[in-house]
TORTORBA-37621 format. One record per residue (C-alpha): x negated, y, z negated; residue in three letters. Coordinates in pm, whole numbers, padded with zeros to 5 digits, always signed. Each point is the difference from the previous one (the first is absolute). Example, Ala and Ser with C-alpha at 12.3 -4.5 7.8 and 13.67 -1.06 7.14 Angstrom:
-01230-00450-00780ALA/-00137+00344+00066SER/
END
This chain:
-12110+03678-10016GLY/+00203+00214+00245ARG/+00326-00068-00191ARG/-00153+00145-00317MET/-00145+00297+00189LEU/+00330+00118+00155TYR/+00185+00083-00327PRO/-00313+00171-00135ILE/-00021+00216+00315LEU/+00370+00086-00026MET/-00036+00098-00366LEU/-00308+00209+00081THR/+00186+00178+00283ARG/+00300+00068-00226LYS/-00232+00135-00269PHE/-00180+00227+00251ILE/+00330+00126+00147VAL/+00137+00064-00350LYS/-00315+00190-00101LYS/+00009+00200+00325LEU/+00368+00085-00049PHE/-00069+00111-00358LEU/-00294+00216+00113ALA/+00212+00160+00274LEU/+00283+00063-00244ALA/-00238+00168-00243LEU/-00154+00208+00280THR/+00342+00099+00130PHE/+00130+00097-00342SER/-00315+00208-00064HIS/+00006+00166+00344SER/+00359+00110-00040PHE/+00052+00106-00360ALA/+00368+00040-00069GLN/+00159+00322-00123PRO/+00175-00022-00337THR/+00375+00064-00023ALA/-00041+00260-00276GLN/-00267+00191+00193SER/+00202-00005+00324ILE/+00279+00187-00182VAL/-00237+00235-00184LEU/-00197+00088+00317ALA/+00314+00121+00181LYS/+00055+00302-00224THR/-00308+00057-00219ILE/-00134+00358+00018PRO/-00321+00022+00204ILE/-00304+00227-00008ALA/-00141+00051+00351ASP/-00373+00065-00048ILE/-00070+00058+00370HIS/+00279+00232+00112MET/-00121+00245+00265HIS/+00215+00306+00060VAL/-00173+00205+00268HIS/+00041+00367+00085ASN/+00073-00042+00371THR/+00303+00055+00218SER/-00028-00358+00132ARG/+00039-00172-00337THR/+00278-00024-00255LEU/+00041+00302-00227SER/-00046-00007-00378PRO/+00379+00028-00027ASN/+00039-00310+00224ASP/-00236-00189-00230PHE/+00193+00106-00308LYS/+00312-00148+00161TYR/-00183-00325+00089LEU/-00136-00027-00353MET/+00347+00035-00149GLU/+00149-00244+00250LYS/-00263-00267-00083ASN/-00034+00066-00377ASN/-00358+00124+00039ILE/-00029+00200-00322GLN/-00369+00092+00034TRP/-00205+00074+00311GLY/-00322+00149+00135GLY/-00357-00110-00063GLY/-00107+00139+00338VAL/+00029+00323+00202GLY/+00138+00230+00098ASP/+00072+00183-00324TYR/+00366+00111+00003GLN/+00112+00273-00240SER/+00362-00084+00091TYR/-00043-00357-00130LEU/-00199+00123-00300ALA/+00300+00216-00096ASN/+00258-00266+00085ALA/-00172-00293-00174LEU/-00179+00174-00287GLY/-00220-00248-00185ASN/+00107-00277+00234ARG/-00207+00149+00282TYR/-00345-00161+00035ILE/-00155+00317+00138SER/-00316-00021+00210ALA/-00219+00240+00195ILE/-00309-00041+00217GLY/+00138-00199+00291GLN/+00085+00298+00220GLU/-00346+00150-00046GLU/-00183-00331+00034PHE/+00189-00125+00305ILE/-00054+00319+00199SER/-00366-00075+00066THR/-00184-00308+00128LYS/-00365+00102+00006ARG/-00195-00184-00271GLU/-00210+00301-00100SER/+00321+00200-00059THR/+00180-00281-00185LEU/-00280-00057-00247THR/-00081+00364-00086ASP/+00195+00130-00306PRO/-00044+00360+00123GLU/+00253-00069+00276ASN/+00267-00082-00260PHE/-00080+00261-00266LYS/+00340+00173+00039ASP/+00178-00332-00045MET/-00209-00084-00309PHE/+00079+00342-00152ALA/+00371-00055+00069ARG/-00019-00348-00153ALA/-00156+00136-00320GLU/+00276+00263-00028GLU/+00277-00255+00060MET/-00146-00252-00246PHE/-00019+00270-00268LYS/+00360+00099+00074ALA/+00111-00365-00017GLY/+00132-00001+00358THR/-00248-00246+00153LEU/-00051-00373-00059LYS/-00293-00071+00235GLY/-00162-00009+00345PHE/+00129-00205+00293GLY/+00001-00145+00254GLU/-00374+00037+00047ILE/-00103-00181+00318HIS/-00364-00092-00049SER/-00015-00302+00229ASP/+00286-00089+00232ASN/-00202-00068+00314HIS/+00181-00334+00048ARG/+00319+00067-00194SER/+00128+00345+00091GLY/+00152+00203+00281SER/-00267+00057+00271PRO/+00027+00380-00031ASP/-00102+00003-00369ILE/-00258-00279-00015ARG/-00320+00058-00192ARG/-00253-00193-00207GLN/-00173+00154-00301ILE/-00085-00134-00345ARG/+00220+00075-00301ILE/-00324+00079-00179ARG/-00050+00318+00202SER/-00025+00350-00152PRO/+00349+00126+00095ALA/+00186-00312-00117ILE/-00218-00020-00310GLU/+00111+00356-00084ARG/+00362-00122+00012MET/-00089-00279-00242TYR/-00178+00248-00226GLU/+00302+00233-00016ILE/+00245-00291-00040ALA/-00213-00135-00286ASN/+00052+00326-00194LYS/+00379-00031+00022TYR/+00056-00380-00018ASP/+00118+00018+00360ALA/-00020-00227+00306TYR/-00159-00016+00344VAL/+00184-00210+00258GLN/-00252-00113+00263VAL/+00052-00167+00335HIS/-00320-00198+00046ALA/-00094-00335+00154GLU/-00174-00287-00170TYR/-00373-00042+00054ASP/-00293-00058-00237THR/-00088+00371-00008GLN/+00354+00085-00110PHE/-00023-00255-00283VAL/-00323+00157-00126GLU/+00150+00350+00020ASP/+00328-00098-00170LEU/-00186-00150-00296TYR/-00216+00313-00027TYR/+00296+00243+00021MET/+00217-00201-00241SER/-00272-00018-00263LYS/-00128+00357+00045THR/+00352+00149-00018TYR/+00184-00229-00245PRO/+00299+00234-00040SER/+00063+00015+00376THR/+00247-00256+00129LEU/-00086-00134+00348THR/+00311-00099+00195VAL/-00102-00221+00291LEU/+00243+00084+00280ALA/+00144-00309+00171HIS/-00184-00219-00257CYS/-00321+00065+00194LEU/+00018-00103+00368PRO/-00234-00285+00101ARG/-00026-00123-00358SER/+00170-00311-00139ASN/+00149-00116-00332PRO/-00332-00143-00120LYS/-00173+00337+00045ILE/+00289+00186-00165MET/-00006-00245-00292ASP/-00367+00086-00057GLN/+00075+00375+00001PHE/+00292-00037-00241PHE/-00203-00225-00231THR/-00303+00232-00011ASP/+00147+00351+00039LEU/+00284+00110-00231PRO/+00060+00326+00194ASN/+00069-00155+00343VAL/+00352-00078+00128VAL/+00161-00043+00342CYS/+00326+00051+00187GLU/+00152-00230+00262ILE/+00097+00230+00290SER/-00102-00022+00365GLY/-00061-00324+00187LYS/+00047-00200-00320ASN/+00370-00005+00093GLY/+00193-00084+00318PRO/+00103+00350+00120VAL/-00360+00123+00038HIS/-00129-00342+00108ALA/+00234+00007+00301GLY/+00245-00246+00154PRO/-00254-00267+00095PHE/-00205-00018-00319GLU/+00065-00100-00357SER/-00091+00261-00260GLY/-00340-00043-00164ARG/+00163-00052-00341MET/+00363-00086+00066PHE/+00257-00059+00271GLY/+00329-00179+00058LYS/-00143-00319-00158ASP/-00083+00187-00320GLY/-00328+00089-00169VAL/-00313-00177+00119LYS/-00130-00241-00267PRO/-00343+00156-00066ALA/+00151+00348-00037TRP/+00280-00141-00217LEU/-00259-00154-00234ASP/-00202+00324-00012LEU/+00301+00213-00093ILE/+00119-00248-00264LYS/-00350+00007-00151LYS/-00026+00383+00007HIS/+00360+00129-00018PRO/-00111+00333-00152ASP/-00210+00094+00305ARG/+00246-00016+00291ILE/+00251+00262+00111MET/+00239+00045+00292LEU/-00050+00230+00298GLY/+00150+00049+00347THR/-00232+00229+00205ASP/+00280+00159+00206PRO/-00220+00150+00270CYS/-00086-00018+00363CYS/+00351-00037+00136GLY/+00127-00234-00273LEU/+00164+00272-00211GLU/+00346-00093+00127THR/-00053-00360-00116ARG/-00048+00102-00363TYR/+00311-00181-00127SER/-00104-00314+00187GLU/-00342+00001-00169MET/+00165+00031-00341ILE/+00248-00276+00083ASP/-00286-00231+00106ASP/-00174+00052-00335MET/+00326-00064-00184ARG/+00073-00324+00188THR/-00335-00145+00117MET/-00241+00109-00275PHE/+00147+00079-00343LEU/+00223-00311-00041PRO/-00307-00228-00010TYR/-00111+00131-00340PHE/+00135-00041-00352GLU/+00238+00282-00107PRO/-00262+00151-00234GLU/-00250+00020+00289VAL/+00267+00140+00236VAL/+00051+00287-00246GLU/-00373+00068-00028LYS/-00075+00012+00372ILE/+00324+00183+00087SER/-00051+00296-00233TYR/-00138-00069-00350LYS/-00365-00004+00111ASN/+00047+00331+00183ALA/+00178+00166-00293VAL/-00282-00106-00233ARG/-00295+00079+00231LEU/+00126+00337+00128PHE/+00169+00107-00328LYS/+00340+00040+00166LEU/+00347+00037-00150ASP/+00179-00330-00052GLY/+00290-00127+00214PRO/+00326+00192+00016LYS/+00275-00158-00205GLN/
END
């Protein structure tokens, strides 16, 4: 009896080991999707639209002229999406500038009663109406509604996007087919408010800054499936520069794009755009952030998707001029 049992045990062990090896191989190949040769080459030089490009009006940050140089150096043909509004860049870039206002006014106060009252922003709303009519404004951004766990300590706040002042932005944007870029954090109240705002103001595009901190690909998939006027951009701690030296980026890092995010973007390639968020002391690392996206993020997608997320989505959504020849 024992003689018969031994070969059966050996065969069973071999079968288990083989199955285990196959499972590990499948897991490994899925965990580390490989970049494609064609996309590696394309990603190196493709023109990029930076949807989260802060250029601030302070003596401590890079000047608009510095940013124009960095854009040319890195083949960033479109930029903006967030404050501060820069007339220099508006003149230099023309209809490649994704102009935004509202951040300077919104960031300068933290008290909830002030942030939610449209009366406190009536001058900004009047200016926005004038600029929209003149064709010199694309939208509002970056509007920090809730960054109490995902923002610089000096500007943290927590209000709903369905509050009177932000709703006024949505109302104005809806008249001009414009956008509002919001920095919020995922919670059930935000979900309820996003659905309400998206359906009440169908011509307003909501750009979720940083692809909504504290959310995940499953949540984003639900938004993209249900709400045609919601998109996101990948700046901030989604990549290695903002994440810091001891963390992997939330979406991508030196090992490439994380599988669940990879699947989300492949499923909804028309909803994702690139962004850097050059703020808070990271302005001088702008070229590094672009290089990381070109080497650690873009090569993991098919060439057609690389083109969409690099610039084609932005050109379509913000009605921008096409790439320079």
